[in-house]
N, C-alpha and C positions, 0 to 999 in steps of 0.2 A: 474626363468624366469618370466617376466612380460607380461601381456596382454594389457598393457597400450597403446602401439603404435597404432595410428589411431586417428580419431577425438575425441577430449576431450569434455566432457559434463559438463557444469556448471549448477548444479541442486540446486543452492542456491536461496533463495527468493528475488532476485534482487541484482545487475543488472541481468535481465533475458537475455536469448539468443537473440541477435539482428538478424533479418532476413538478409540474404545476400543482398536482394534488398535494405534494409535500409543502409547497409554498403557501397554498391556500389554507392548509391545516395550521400553519404558523401565524397566519394573519388573523389575529384574534386578540381580545383583551387579556390582560394578565389574570391567571386563575388564583384561587386560594391555594397556598403552598402547604397548608397544614392538614387539610382534610378535603374529601370530595373527589372529583373526577381525576385530577392529576395524581393523587395518591393511589387511587383505586386502579389506575392503568399501569402502575409500575411493575407489578408481578408479571403481567403479560409481556411487557417490554423486555424484562430480564429473561424470561423463558425463550422469547424469540431470538434475542441476541445469542443465547447459548445454542439455539438450534442452528443458527448461521455458522457458529464456530465449531459445531459438532462436539460439544462438551457437556458433561453432566455437572461440572464444577462451577466455581464462582466467577462473577464478573464485578469489577469495581468501575464506576463511572465517574469521570472527571470533567470539569470545565477547563479544557486545555486543548492544545494541538498535539501532534504526534511526539514532539520533543518532550512534552510533559509526561507522556506515557513511558518514554525511555527512562526518565528519572523515577517515576513511580515503580516500574518493574525492578530497577536496581535497588532503590532505597528500601523496599519492603522485604528484600531477601538477603542482602549482603551487608558486610561490615567493612569499616575502613581497613585498607591494606589487603583485602581479598583480591585474588587474581581472577580475571575473566579472560576467556579466549574468544576473540572476535574474528568471524569468518567474513572477509570483505570481498564483495564483487561490485563495488561502486561507492558512491559518495555517502550513502546513508548509513551503512555499517560503520564507516569511519566516524560519522557524526555520533553514533551511539557510543563508540569507543571514547570519543572526546568527552561525552557526557559522563561516562564512568570515571575518567581521569579527574574531572572536576569534582567528583564526589570522593576523591582520594582512594579510588580503586586502582589496582595494578592491571593495566590492560595490555594483553599481548595480542597482536593482530597477525593473522595469516592473510596475505593479500593475493588473491587469485586473479588479479587484473580486473578489467572492466568490460570484457567481452566474452567471458566464459564462466561457467558455474563452479561452485565449490567442488573440489576433488576429494572424495570420501577417503581415499588412501592417505592423503596428507593429514586429514583430521584424525584418522585412526592412529597414525604414527605419533602425532602430538599427544594424544591421550595416553598411548602406551608408554611414552617417555615420562609422563607425569605420575610416577610410581607412588609418590607421597600425597597425591590428590590435592595439590595446591590450587588447581583450577576449580573454582567454585561454580562457574556458570559458563556455558557456551552460547554465544550470541550470533544470530544470523538473520538476515532479511530474506523473507520468502521471495519477494520481488524487490530489487533495488530500483526505485523510481527514476534515478538518474541514468543508469546504464541500460535498463530494461532487461537485466539478467534475472532469470527465475532459477531458484535453487531447489534441490531435491530434499525437501523437508522430511518426507517419509523415510528416505534413505538415511538421513542424518539421525533421525530418531531411532531407527533400527540399529544403527552403528553404536550409538550411546548405550542402548540396551544390551547389545552383544558384548561390548567391552566390559560392562559392569561398572564403568566409571560413574561416581556419584554426582558429577556436576549437573546442575540444573540446565535444562534446555529451554532457551528463551528465543522466541521468534517474532520478528517485526512483520506484521501482516497489514501494514498501513495501506499499501498499494495493491493488496491481493485479496483481502477478505471480501466475500460476495462477488468475486471475479474469478478466482482460481479455485479448484477443488482444494479443500483444507479440512483435515480431520484431527482436531487437537488431541482428543483422548486416544484414538487409535494409533496416532503417529508418535505418541510419547512426549508431547510438548507439555512442559511444566508451566510456562508463562507465555502468553501471546498478547501482543499489543496491537491496537488499530485505532483509527479515527473515524468520524462520522461522514467525512466529506468526499469520499471516493466511491467505493462500491456500495456503501450504505446510503448514498444519494441524498444526504442531508447537509445543509450549509455548515461550513466549518465552525467548530466551537466545542465539540465534545470528543474526549478520548476514552478508550476502554482498555482495561487490563484484565484478561482472563487468567485465573490461577488455580492450579490443582493442588492435591494433597502434599506433594513434596515441596512445593513453594510455600504452603502454609507452615510446614515444619521448619523451613529456613527462616520464615518470618519471626518465629519465636525468639531467635537469638540475634536477629539483624540489628546492628547498632546505628544504621543509617535511617531508621524509621523516624519520620517527622510528623508533626500534627496534621498538616494538610494532606500529605500524600499517603498516610497510613491507611491501608485498606481494611483494618480491623472492623471499623463501624460501617464503612462504605459497602462492603460485600454482605455483611450480616447485621444490618442496623436494628437497634432496639426501637428507634423512632425514625420516621421518614426523614426528618431534618438532617439526621446524621449521615444519610447516604451520600449527600453532596457537600458535607462539611459546611453547611449553611444553605443559603437559598438555592433552590434547584434551577437548572437551565430550562426554565418552563417551556418556552416556545420551541426550543430545539427538541425537547421531548415530544411535543405534539407532532413536529415534523418527522421525527424518527419513528413514531408510532405508525404514521401513514406509510413511510418507506418500508417498514417491516411488514405491514399488511400486503404490500405489493410483492415483496421479495419472498416472503415465507408462505403466506396464505393464498396468494393468487397465482404467481408464476411458479413457485417452488424452487428451493435453492439449487437442486440438481439441474433444473432447466435453466436457471440463471447462469450456472457454470457453462452449460452447453451453448447458450447464446453468446457468452463472451468468447468461447473458443471459436465459434463460427465467425464472429466479427473480427477476431484476431487473424484468422486464416485469410479473410478478405484483405486486411491491411498488408499481411505478409505477401500475398500474391501481387499487390501493387508495388510494394517496396522492392521485392526481389526482381520484378520486371524493370523498374527504374534503374536498378543497379547493374543491369547487363551492359550498359554503356554509360560513360560519363563519370561524374564525381560523387554521386549520391549513393551511399552504401548503408545497409543496416548495421548498427553497431554490433549486434549479435548475429553471427553467421549461421549457427546451428539452431534450427527451429526448436529442437528439443529443449534448449536453454532460454527460449524467448518467453517473456511475460505475455499473458493474454489480456493484460490491462493497459499496457503502454508499449510503444515502440520508439526507440531512440535511433535517429538517423545521423550519419556522419558525412560531412563533405571532406573528400580527400584533398581538396584545395579550395581556397576562397572562404568567404564568410557567409553565414546564413542570414545575417541581419537584413540585407535587401529582400531576400525571399520571404522572411517572416513579416517584414513591414508591408510588402505588397499584399500578402494574404490577408492581413488584418485591415489595412486601410482601403484596399480596393475590393476585396471579396467578403469582408466581414467575418473572417475565420481567424481566431487567435490560436496559433500553434505554440507548443510548449518551448520555453527557452532551454538551451543546454546548460547544465550545471557545472561543466568543467571537469571532464574525466582525464584530460591530458594536461600534465603539469606545465607543458609548453604553451597551452592555450587556456589560461586560468578562468576566463570568463565563459568558456564553452562556445565561442563564436563559430566553431566549426560543427556544432551540434544543434539539432532541434528534435522535438519529441511530439508524437501524436498520441494523445490519450484516447483509449477506446474502452473506457470503464463506465459502469453505471447505466444511466437511463439512455441507451442507444439502440438504434435499429438500423436496418440496411440503408434507408433513405438518408438518415442523418449522417451516417459514416461515409457513404458514397459521396455526399456533398463535400465533406472535409477532404477526402482524397482528390476529388476533382478540383477543388480550390487550390490544393497543394500542387497538383500537376500544372494548373494554370500559372501559379506563382513561379514555378521553375521555368516555364516557357517565357514568361514576361521579363524575368530577370536574367535570361540567357544562362541559366544554370545547366550545364551539360547533363543530360539524363536520357534514358531510353523511353520515348513516349509510348503510351498505351497501357500504363499500369492500371488505370481505372477500369478498362475493359476486362483485365484479368481479375480484378476484384468482383466485377459483376458476375463473372462465371462462377465464382464461389457461391454466391447467393442463388444464382439460377439453378445450381446443381442440387440444392437442398430439397 
């Protein structure tokens, strides 16, 4: 007998659950893409996106996923042969590095492992050694979705400022925007990228590149600029049609408009951050309790370095495949797959992830944690029972 029948829960770290309001806003006939309602609502969308990113500068909107924004950030600011410094704490910084190499950039990576954050001292040493300023950009993920490591972006921005190194500071906020506190302008970030499908609660399909004055200056000499990715007309279009290099992602924009209403105008972005922090503490309470005995461990031991949007768990022995299969097939909860942090386990079969980003509250997240605990019991995965009770205490204390 299965208990699966009823609402399914997608507990992966993106795409996150889209609110019904967002889905209803998208359920409509196609609009006129040249004038009228769609065109009129764009200034408000842009202003609200900038409010979420905490920037006074520009944003370019693309019909793409996060990988597309990686290319857009690099191609608009750099030239063939330029060197970039990639600060890796998981799979996605490595992916950005690979994207740079495909564009004929010289990518140097400092690998900090997959369970700890970037060490500022090592970055400072690398910049100090670059006396002739060959490094043109420093790339870092705020949260690496694979490892669930969160990096100190404010500290890195201050470091770049203190050293006076002219490299652009580029940050991947795909898994963190509208989940973690982020201050683009105050933290000295020149380019920030994200997608619509995680903290912004909109079905996957749009990517965003936020760019400040130093990025615009680099854009003037970048020889990687191309017709589709060039942000010249996207950020400052003379005609609406130019903003999307063709037909706009009409229905995604209607969904995004509703999501921004919820995040910016109803809840408020600082309260959104606080909600994610509280949800994360509930997950950590459960996970840390489970880890007291058995084989289930948080991938990131230090809470200071944990994402408030996703938690990666590691089995010290065995495979998570039976656990994940039971959760999905018997309880209706889809847990995130592991993306392979260990070169000896390339498929990540010793890892699973719990997404706690976007449109979530106590009841939905407690259900995911309870289903996960049930899956561990049902599959005879050794763990310390009672984690859900610890999570409940976090909410009860609020």
